[in-house]
KOLMAR-117468 format. One record per residue (C-alpha): residue number from 1; residue in three letters; x negated, y negated, z negated. Coordinates in pm, 1 decimal, decimal comma. Layout:
[site NUM ALA [X Y Z]]
...
This chain:
[site 1 MET [-4,0 22,4 5,5]]
[site 2 ALA [-278,4 -253,0 -84,0]]
[site 3 PRO [-431,0 -242,1 266,2]]
[site 4 ILE [-87,7 -309,0 418,2]]
[site 5 LEU [-16,3 -620,1 199,7]]
[site 6 PHE [-358,8 -697,6 254,7]]
[site 7 VAL [-292,9 -702,7 623,8]]
[site 8 THR [36,3 -838,1 609,6]]
[site 9 TYR [-79,6 -1135,2 409,8]]
[site 10 LEU [-361,4 -1222,5 624,3]]
[site 11 SER [-160,6 -1205,0 950,7]]
[site 12 GLY [-156,8 -1584,6 1005,6]]
[site 13 ILE [-516,8 -1638,5 1039,6]]
[site 14 PHE [-559,8 -1494,8 1352,3]]
[site 15 ASP [-300,3 -1749,1 1552,2]]
[site 16 LYS [-431,3 -2028,3 1361,7]]
[site 17 VAL [-799,6 -1970,0 1427,7]]
[site 18 GLN [-769,2 -1862,0 1764,7]]
[site 19 ALA [-542,2 -2178,0 1862,5]]
[site 20 ALA [-821,7 -2407,5 1715,5]]
[site 21 VAL [-1115,4 -2242,8 1852,8]]
[site 22 PRO [-1064,7 -2145,4 2232,5]]
[site 23 GLY [-1274,9 -1857,3 2341,6]]
[site 24 ILE [-1249,9 -1671,2 1999,4]]
[site 25 ARG [-1065,1 -1346,6 1961,6]]
[site 26 GLY [-1001,7 -1164,8 1627,7]]
[site 27 LEU [-960,4 -812,8 1493,3]]
[site 28 SER [-884,0 -679,7 1174,7]]
[site 29 PHE [-932,4 -333,7 1025,2]]
[site 30 VAL [-828,1 -248,9 677,3]]
[site 31 ASP [-1009,2 -520,1 458,9]]
[site 32 ASP [-1247,5 -646,1 719,1]]
[site 33 ILE [-1208,2 -929,1 990,6]]
[site 34 SER [-1431,9 -949,0 1286,6]]
[site 35 TRP [-1465,6 -1215,0 1534,4]]
[site 36 TRP [-1616,2 -1222,2 1877,3]]
[site 37 ALA [-1681,4 -1478,5 2139,5]]
[site 38 ASP [-1853,6 -1505,6 2503,0]]
[site 39 GLY [-2149,5 -1755,9 2603,0]]
[site 40 ALA [-2413,9 -1821,6 2809,0]]
[site 41 ASP [-2690,8 -1777,0 2536,4]]
[site 42 ASP [-2711,3 -1745,3 2170,9]]
[site 43 LYS [-2650,8 -2134,1 2088,3]]
[site 44 VAL [-2318,5 -2134,4 2241,1]]
[site 45 VAL [-2163,2 -1820,0 2054,5]]
[site 46 ALA [-2308,3 -1959,0 1749,8]]
[site 47 ALA [-2136,6 -2278,2 1811,3]]
[site 48 LYS [-1829,7 -2081,2 1840,3]]
[site 49 LEU [-1829,5 -1862,8 1523,3]]
[site 50 SER [-1946,0 -2157,1 1324,9]]
[site 51 ALA [-1646,1 -2331,6 1472,0]]
[site 52 GLU [-1435,6 -2023,7 1378,6]]
[site 53 ALA [-1611,9 -1988,7 1037,8]]
[site 54 ALA [-1500,5 -2356,4 937,3]]
[site 55 ALA [-1131,2 -2281,6 1074,6]]
[site 56 SER [-1121,2 -1970,3 859,7]]
[site 57 ILE [-1220,1 -2136,9 547,1]]
[site 58 GLU [-983,2 -2433,8 617,4]]
[site 59 TRP [-675,9 -2164,4 667,2]]
[site 60 ALA [-797,9 -1980,6 340,3]]
[site 61 ALA [-824,4 -2289,4 114,0]]
[site 62 GLY [-448,6 -2371,1 226,1]]
[site 63 ASN [-315,7 -2026,7 139,2]]
[site 64 GLY [-499,0 -1915,6 -154,4]]
[site 65 VAL [-743,5 -1679,7 -3,9]]
[site 66 ALA [-1119,0 -1686,6 -74,0]]
[site 67 PHE [-1374,1 -1507,4 168,3]]
[site 68 ASP [-1710,0 -1375,2 35,6]]
[site 69 HIS [-1942,0 -1578,0 253,6]]
[site 70 GLY [-2233,1 -1341,3 105,0]]
[site 71 LYS [-2115,1 -1043,1 326,2]]
[site 72 THR [-2097,4 -1186,8 627,0]]
[site 73 GLU [-2299,7 -1072,0 906,0]]
[site 74 ALA [-2343,8 -1181,3 1285,5]]
[site 75 ALA [-2447,3 -951,6 1566,5]]
[site 76 LEU [-2548,2 -1068,2 1949,6]]
[site 77 PHE [-2536,6 -824,4 2221,8]]
[site 78 HIS [-2787,2 -929,2 2488,7]]
[site 79 LYS [-2999,3 -824,3 2763,8]]
[site 80 ARG [-3290,5 -1110,9 2708,8]]
[site 81 ARG [-3602,1 -971,5 2574,6]]
[site 82 THR [-3651,0 -1254,4 2326,0]]
[site 83 ALA [-3450,9 -1241,0 2012,8]]
[site 84 PRO [-3204,8 -1505,5 1927,6]]
[site 85 ARG [-3294,7 -1803,9 1696,3]]
[site 86 ALA [-2969,1 -1967,6 1667,4]]
[site 87 THR [-2766,5 -1913,7 1340,0]]
[site 88 VAL [-2388,1 -1904,5 1247,8]]
[site 89 THR [-2278,9 -2147,0 976,7]]
[site 90 VAL [-2025,8 -2021,5 720,7]]
[site 91 GLY [-1950,5 -2253,8 446,9]]
[site 92 ALA [-2289,2 -2346,1 283,7]]
[site 93 ASN [-2456,5 -2026,3 436,7]]
[site 94 SER [-2651,9 -2013,3 759,1]]
[site 95 VAL [-2623,4 -1653,2 882,9]]
[site 96 THR [-2899,7 -1525,4 1103,5]]
[site 97 PHE [-2790,7 -1241,8 1391,9]]
[site 98 ASN [-2894,5 -890,6 1280,3]]
[site 99 LYS [-3236,9 -798,2 1471,6]]
[site 100 GLU [-3147,6 -416,5 1398,6]]
[site 101 ALA [-2861,1 -221,6 1459,8]]
[site 102 THR [-2513,4 -326,6 1280,8]]
[site 103 ARG [-2261,4 -78,6 1157,4]]
[site 104 TRP [-1921,2 -150,8 1316,9]]
[site 105 LEU [-1643,4 87,5 1245,1]]
[site 106 GLY [-1867,4 355,2 1205,0]]
[site 107 VAL [-2074,4 294,8 1534,2]]
[site 108 TRP [-2411,6 155,4 1512,4]]
[site 109 LEU [-2459,2 -114,5 1750,8]]
[site 110 ASP [-2816,8 -238,1 1852,7]]
[site 111 PRO [-2834,9 -583,3 2018,6]]
[site 112 LYS [-2908,6 -418,4 2379,0]]
[site 113 LEU [-2602,5 -178,4 2323,6]]
[site 114 ALA [-2848,8 109,1 2421,5]]
[site 115 LEU [-2739,6 317,2 2138,6]]
[site 116 LYS [-3079,3 441,4 2042,9]]
[site 117 ASP [-3029,6 359,6 1667,9]]
[site 118 ARG [-2736,0 535,6 1659,7]]
[site 119 HIS [-2880,6 868,5 1813,5]]
[site 120 ALA [-3134,3 868,5 1608,1]]
[site 121 ILE [-2864,0 803,3 1292,7]]
[site 122 ARG [-2670,6 1086,7 1396,7]]
[site 123 MET [-2988,6 1336,6 1452,1]]
[site 124 LYS [-3115,8 1244,1 1111,4]]
[site 125 GLU [-2762,1 1347,4 957,0]]
[site 126 GLY [-2756,4 1675,9 1201,3]]
[site 127 ARG [-3100,9 1760,7 1066,7]]
[site 128 ASN [-3003,6 1687,7 695,8]]
[site 129 ALA [-2717,7 1899,6 773,9]]
[site 130 ILE [-2902,2 2175,7 910,5]]
[site 131 THR [-3147,2 2218,4 581,7]]
[site 132 ARG [-2848,3 2203,8 369,0]]
[site 133 LEU [-2685,1 2506,1 579,2]]
[site 134 ARG [-2993,7 2736,5 628,8]]
[site 135 ARG [-2914,8 2946,8 307,9]]
[site 136 LEU [-2593,0 3060,1 429,0]]
[site 137 THR [-2742,4 3301,8 641,6]]
[site 138 GLY [-3057,6 3397,9 483,3]]
[site 139 GLN [-2960,9 3402,7 90,3]]
[site 140 MET [-2556,1 3384,9 104,6]]
[site 141 GLY [-2512,4 3664,2 373,3]]
[site 142 LEU [-2258,2 3456,1 583,1]]
[site 143 SER [-2211,5 3637,8 892,5]]
[site 144 PRO [-2317,9 3524,6 1215,3]]
[site 145 ALA [-1976,8 3463,1 1350,6]]
[site 146 ASN [-1885,1 3258,8 1058,4]]
[site 147 CYS [-2218,7 3074,4 1057,1]]
[site 148 ARG [-2199,2 2957,6 1412,3]]
[site 149 LYS [-1870,7 2821,5 1337,7]]
[site 150 VAL [-2003,6 2580,4 1046,1]]
[site 151 MET [-2310,6 2495,6 1252,9]]
[site 152 THR [-2048,8 2383,8 1508,9]]
[site 153 ALA [-1852,0 2186,0 1272,8]]
[site 154 CYS [-2117,9 2040,5 1080,9]]
[site 155 VAL [-2413,1 2022,9 1259,9]]
[site 156 GLN [-2323,6 1952,6 1624,4]]
[site 157 SER [-2013,7 1732,3 1529,1]]
[site 158 ALA [-2233,0 1511,3 1294,5]]
[site 159 THR [-2516,9 1495,0 1567,4]]
[site 160 MET [-2309,4 1432,7 1904,8]]
[site 161 PHE [-2043,0 1230,4 1734,5]]
[site 162 GLY [-2018,4 942,7 2001,8]]
[site 163 ALA [-2236,1 1080,6 2257,7]]
[site 164 GLY [-2000,9 1018,2 2547,0]]
[site 165 LEU [-2059,9 672,2 2505,6]]
[site 166 TRP [-2437,2 721,3 2588,7]]
[site 167 TRP [-2487,0 1020,2 2808,9]]
[site 168 LYS [-2547,9 958,9 3175,0]]
[site 169 GLY [-2592,9 1307,5 3293,1]]
[site 170 ASP [-2884,6 1582,6 3314,3]]
[site 171 HIS [-3245,7 1477,6 3433,1]]
[site 172 VAL [-3125,4 1102,0 3407,5]]
[site 173 THR [-3381,4 846,3 3296,5]]
[site 174 GLY [-3312,2 683,1 2961,1]]
[site 175 THR [-3100,1 997,9 2824,6]]
[site 176 GLN [-3311,1 1306,9 2881,9]]
[site 177 GLY [-3527,7 1283,8 2589,2]]
[site 178 ARG [-3219,5 1254,7 2347,8]]
[site 179 ALA [-3061,8 1540,7 2499,3]]
[site 180 GLU [-3385,3 1721,1 2482,6]]
[site 181 GLU [-3395,1 1625,3 2094,7]]
[site 182 ILE [-3038,1 1804,1 2067,2]]
[site 183 GLN [-3159,8 2119,3 2239,7]]
[site 184 LEU [-3416,0 2151,9 1983,6]]
[site 185 LEU [-3176,0 2137,8 1692,8]]
[site 186 ILE [-2945,0 2359,3 1851,1]]
[site 187 ASN [-3224,4 2618,2 1881,1]]
[site 188 GLN [-3309,9 2575,6 1525,5]]
[site 189 GLU [-2908,7 2612,7 1430,5]]
[site 190 ALA [-2937,7 2938,4 1675,6]]
[site 191 ARG [-3226,7 3067,7 1456,9]]
[site 192 ALA [-3010,2 3015,8 1135,8]]
[site 193 THR [-2705,6 3160,8 1281,1]]
[site 194 THR [-2916,9 3505,0 1392,9]]
[site 195 GLY [-3195,4 3500,7 1126,9]]
[site 196 CYS [-3416,4 3544,6 1423,7]]
[site 197 PHE [-3773,7 3473,6 1407,7]]
[site 198 ARG [-3935,1 3157,5 1574,3]]
[site 199 THR [-4082,0 3348,6 1823,8]]
[site 200 THR [-3769,2 3488,7 1972,2]]
[site 201 ASN [-3701,6 3442,0 2335,3]]
[site 202 LEU [-3501,6 3117,7 2350,6]]
[site 203 GLY [-3267,6 3266,3 2633,6]]
[site 204 ALA [-3202,5 3573,5 2413,1]]
[site 205 LEU [-3157,5 3357,6 2108,9]]
[site 206 SER [-2873,1 3165,3 2271,7]]
[site 207 MET [-2684,9 3471,1 2399,8]]
[site 208 GLU [-2695,6 3597,1 2082,5]]
[site 209 SER [-2590,0 3289,9 1887,9]]
[site 210 GLY [-2333,5 3180,1 2129,9]]
[site 211 LEU [-2428,8 2829,5 2070,5]]
[site 212 ARG [-2395,6 2645,8 2420,3]]
[site 213 ALA [-2691,6 2427,6 2558,2]]
[site 214 GLU [-2684,1 2067,1 2482,7]]
[site 215 THR [-2594,4 1975,6 2852,0]]
[site 216 THR [-2298,5 2161,1 2836,1]]
[site 217 GLN [-2174,9 2001,9 2531,2]]
[site 218 LEU [-2259,5 1652,9 2639,4]]
[site 219 GLU [-2080,7 1676,9 2949,8]]
[site 220 THR [-1792,0 1869,0 2767,6]]
[site 221 ARG [-1783,6 1625,1 2547,0]]
[site 222 GLN [-1791,3 1318,3 2769,3]]
[site 223 ARG [-1490,4 1448,0 2988,3]]
[site 224 ARG [-1293,8 1497,8 2644,1]]
[site 225 PHE [-1344,4 1146,5 2580,5]]
[site 226 GLY [-1219,0 1011,2 2923,2]]
[site 227 LEU [-931,5 1273,8 2909,9]]
[site 228 ARG [-860,4 1101,7 2547,5]]
[site 229 LEU [-843,4 745,7 2712,3]]
[site 230 LEU [-638,6 854,1 3001,7]]
[site 231 SER [-400,8 983,6 2756,7]]
[site 232 LEU [-337,3 643,5 2580,6]]
[site 233 PRO [-28,9 415,5 2696,5]]
[site 234 GLN [-57,6 226,3 2990,8]]
[site 235 GLY [-129,8 -130,2 2885,6]]
[site 236 ASP [-386,8 -14,5 2613,3]]
[site 237 GLN [-737,3 -206,3 2692,0]]
[site 238 ALA [-908,5 143,9 2596,9]]
[site 239 TRP [-703,9 303,4 2884,9]]
[site 240 GLU [-857,8 57,7 3137,9]]
[site 241 VAL [-1196,2 196,9 3072,7]]
[site 242 VAL [-1184,5 482,8 3302,9]]
[site 243 GLY [-1248,3 356,7 3646,5]]
[site 244 ALA [-1352,4 27,1 3542,6]]
[site 245 PRO [-1659,9 -127,8 3740,9]]
[site 246 THR [-1908,3 -116,1 3477,7]]
[site 247 ALA [-2158,7 179,5 3391,2]]
[site 248 ILE [-1954,2 348,3 3125,1]]
[site 249 GLY [-1645,7 319,4 3348,1]]
[site 250 ARG [-1821,9 519,8 3604,9]]
[site 251 ARG [-1975,4 770,7 3392,4]]
[site 252 LEU [-1642,4 848,1 3283,8]]
[site 253 THR [-1491,8 881,3 3630,5]]
[site 254 ASN [-1780,8 1081,1 3734,6]]
[site 255 ALA [-1752,1 1330,7 3445,9]]
[site 256 LEU [-1390,1 1384,9 3519,5]]
[site 257 ALA [-1426,1 1402,3 3867,7]]
[site 258 HIS [-1057,9 1369,4 3902,0]]
[site 259 GLY [-943,9 1180,9 4227,6]]
[site 260 GLY [-587,7 1289,3 4204,3]]
[site 261 ARG [-271,5 1185,5 3986,4]]
[site 262 THR [-315,0 1204,5 3609,6]]
[site 263 GLU [-11,1 1209,6 3374,2]]
[site 264 SER [52,4 866,7 3218,8]]
[site 265 THR [241,2 764,1 2887,8]]
[site 266 VAL [442,4 449,8 2917,8]]
[site 267 LEU [579,8 299,4 2637,3]]
[site 268 LEU [952,7 142,7 2702,8]]
[site 269 GLU [1028,7 -175,2 2542,1]]
[site 270 GLU [1395,7 -103,9 2467,4]]
[site 271 PRO [1417,3 305,5 2489,0]]
[site 272 GLU [1721,3 462,0 2588,8]]
[site 273 THR [1967,8 679,6 2391,7]]
[site 274 LEU [2132,6 986,9 2493,7]]
[site 275 GLU [2483,7 935,4 2553,4]]
[site 276 ALA [2612,1 1215,7 2349,2]]
[site 277 GLU [2809,3 1255,2 2011,4]]
[site 278 LEU [2579,0 1437,6 1727,0]]
[site 279 LEU [2758,2 1594,2 1481,0]]
[site 280 LYS [2624,3 1723,8 1139,0]]
[site 281 GLU [2819,5 1981,6 934,5]]
[site 282 GLU [2756,4 2160,7 626,5]]
[site 283 GLU [2706,7 2561,1 707,8]]
[site 284 ALA [3091,2 2672,6 671,6]]
[site 285 GLU [3208,3 2375,5 881,4]]
[site 286 ALA [2928,4 2444,6 1118,8]]
[site 287 ARG [3036,5 2807,7 1175,5]]
[site 288 ALA [3377,6 2688,1 1250,5]]
[site 289 GLU [3285,8 2411,0 1481,0]]
[site 290 ALA [3079,3 2671,5 1674,4]]
[site 291 ASP [3371,7 2929,2 1727,9]]
[site 292 ARG [3604,9 2649,5 1794,9]]
[site 293 VAL [3719,8 2698,8 2188,9]]
[site 294 ARG [3623,5 2352,2 2350,8]]
[site 295 PRO [3666,4 2209,1 2663,8]]
[site 296 GLY [3386,8 2243,4 2900,1]]
[site 297 LEU [3054,3 2427,4 2854,0]]
[site 298 SER [2942,9 2563,9 2529,3]]
[site 299 MET [2577,9 2685,2 2475,4]]
[site 300 PHE [2404,5 2834,9 2244,3]]
[site 301 THR [2007,4 2766,7 2169,4]]
[site 302 ASP [1711,3 2897,4 1923,3]]
[site 303 GLY [1367,0 2854,6 1905,1]]
[site 304 SER [1117,8 3060,9 1703,2]]
[site 305 ARG [733,3 3145,9 1653,4]]
[site 306 LEU [597,8 3456,2 1494,3]]
[site 307 ASP [336,3 3462,8 1243,6]]
[site 308 ASP [71,8 3582,3 1480,2]]
[site 309 GLY [137,2 3297,9 1684,7]]
[site 310 PRO [381,8 3389,8 1998,1]]
[site 311 THR [664,7 3115,9 2036,8]]
[site 312 GLY [953,2 3139,2 2262,5]]
[site 313 TYR [1332,2 3056,1 2280,6]]
[site 314 SER [1646,2 3146,0 2435,8]]
[site 315 VAL [1959,0 2968,3 2587,6]]
[site 316 VAL [2299,3 3172,8 2579,6]]
[site 317 TRP [2665,6 3095,0 2705,3]]
[site 318 LYS [2982,2 3268,0 2779,3]]
[site 319 LYS [3056,4 3332,6 3170,9]]
[site 320 GLY [3410,8 3451,4 3171,9]]
[site 321 LEU [3438,7 3773,5 2964,7]]
[site 322 SER [3031,0 3801,1 2917,1]]
[site 323 TRP [2744,3 3630,5 2785,9]]
[site 324 VAL [2454,6 3545,1 3025,3]]
[site 325 GLY [2132,1 3350,7 2904,5]]
[site 326 ALA [1777,1 3274,0 2975,1]]
[site 327 LYS [1478,3 3342,3 2735,5]]
[site 328 VAL [1115,6 3176,5 2785,0]]
[site 329 HIS [803,5 3267,9 2651,5]]
[site 330 MET [594,7 2930,7 2534,5]]
[site 331 GLY [238,0 3123,6 2474,3]]
[site 332 ASN [64,1 3132,7 2145,4]]
[site 333 ASN [-29,6 2745,0 2102,8]]
[site 334 GLN [343,6 2602,2 2036,5]]
[site 335 GLU [532,5 2538,0 1709,3]]
[site 336 THR [862,9 2636,4 1653,1]]
[site 337 TYR [973,9 2242,3 1653,7]]
[site 338 ASP [834,6 2232,2 2052,3]]
[site 339 ALA [1074,6 2551,6 2082,0]]
[site 340 GLU [1361,1 2391,5 1971,8]]
[site 341 CYS [1302,2 2093,4 2172,4]]
[site 342 ALA [1231,2 2288,5 2489,4]]
[site 343 ALA [1539,8 2517,1 2429,6]]
[site 344 LEU [1780,5 2208,4 2411,3]]
[site 345 THR [1607,2 2042,6 2688,8]]
[site 346 HIS [1640,4 2411,4 2920,8]]
[site 347 ALA [2013,0 2400,7 2818,1]]
[site 348 LEU [2102,3 2094,9 2978,3]]
[site 349 GLU [1900,2 2142,8 3249,0]]
[site 350 LEU [2097,0 2455,2 3302,7]]
[site 351 ALA [2420,3 2309,0 3246,1]]
[site 352 ALA [2323,1 2036,2 3561,7]]
[site 353 ARG [2208,4 2314,3 3774,8]]
[site 354 GLY [2570,7 2486,6 3831,1]]
[site 355 ASN [2767,3 2453,4 4128,1]]
[site 356 THR [3019,4 2213,9 3909,8]]
[site 357 ILE [2879,6 1994,8 3635,0]]
[site 358 PRO [3129,2 2025,9 3329,7]]
[site 359 GLU [3278,0 1744,0 3181,5]]
[site 360 ARG [3122,4 1824,1 2846,3]]
[site 361 VAL [2839,9 2039,4 2720,3]]
[site 362 THR [2845,4 2119,8 2345,8]]
[site 363 ILE [2542,3 2288,7 2228,4]]
[site 364 PRO [2542,4 2373,2 1860,2]]
[site 365 SER [2178,6 2362,2 1665,9]]
[site 366 ASP [2044,0 2406,3 1323,4]]
[site 367 ALA [1753,2 2199,1 1419,8]]
[site 368 GLN [1791,3 1849,3 1300,5]]
[site 369 ALA [1449,4 1718,8 1375,3]]
[site 370 ALA [1472,7 1871,1 1756,4]]
[site 371 ILE [1807,6 1702,6 1779,7]]
[site 372 ARG [1685,1 1363,2 1687,6]]
[site 373 ARG [1411,9 1389,5 1912,3]]
[site 374 VAL [1595,2 1448,3 2236,6]]
[site 375 ALA [1860,6 1186,3 2141,2]]
[site 376 SER [1626,4 923,3 2248,1]]
[site 377 ASP [1349,3 883,2 2519,2]]
[site 378 GLU [1146,8 671,0 2295,6]]
[site 379 PRO [756,4 823,9 2273,3]]
[site 380 GLY [681,3 1036,9 1989,3]]
[site 381 PRO [620,5 1379,6 1888,9]]
[site 382 GLY [745,6 1655,0 2120,1]]
[site 383 GLN [779,2 1412,3 2401,9]]
[site 384 GLN [608,1 1539,1 2754,7]]
């Protein structure tokens, strides 16, 4: 609740500062506020940020807010060889631009945006993780299969987190050395997983451990990163990164290697509601309603999932004096909620495919969450 109240209370500062200082944009994350500006050199950027700081302090004085000026940091991203000399004035303090990498939202950003410092930090965390986990195979007796899972979850996730931002491809200048460092760490993981000697052939070691080579993992992570960006709703700025005329935009496009159509998610301004009557009854009343003869077509649906994973649903309705229906197997990666939603949707599709469309379709269902989901096309869980 505290972060929500904090964001709500400070929501007015952004419009105030952005209106007072042209070219300034703000971003708030929990209890941190960041401002950024573009400029031809460090003096222009420092002047804009100094004006922003003055406007923020003025707003704070009129709204009973006090900022800790001593925690203010400034970072300048540029391609020049000389270090910036300009300073940002924040109250009575003069803040210099960081010469080393700056940590922002968990990502270490160096002035050149080469992400070398971030890679070095992630490699250090990976080495520390594998040092702590070596005992699992040697002394604790963890099986190789489980040890491989631990290495993947604890070491590789720490080492290659965010690698999709800097990976340029195999045998490309600027990333080949980083990939070789990751491969050396993967070799250590393989030895810790299998318990083999240091002299063991690396090819046999890789096959026995089941750990993939660094190039395969880096390319896979970059493809997944691009797919996550493409799955964002249209209008999101991150969605526009893939295909943008920038270095990372071209790399993600090449990684996906997809020139065809991709499924898009569009947020509707005013979601349309389903023109249907939703009835909620107790068990006895619901049974009576289901047995009652209604005009039009009455269809019954049910979705379920077994304990070992298989999921499916069925749709039945009465045709003359006999019952007919359809049953669908959805695989092993779905939930009961997905099956209930799919069953309701399939029932409506079957009703619309007939030679004559019934004047009314009644579908009794005990899945309240699925009923609420299909009652509107507003984006949310269960939407395809």
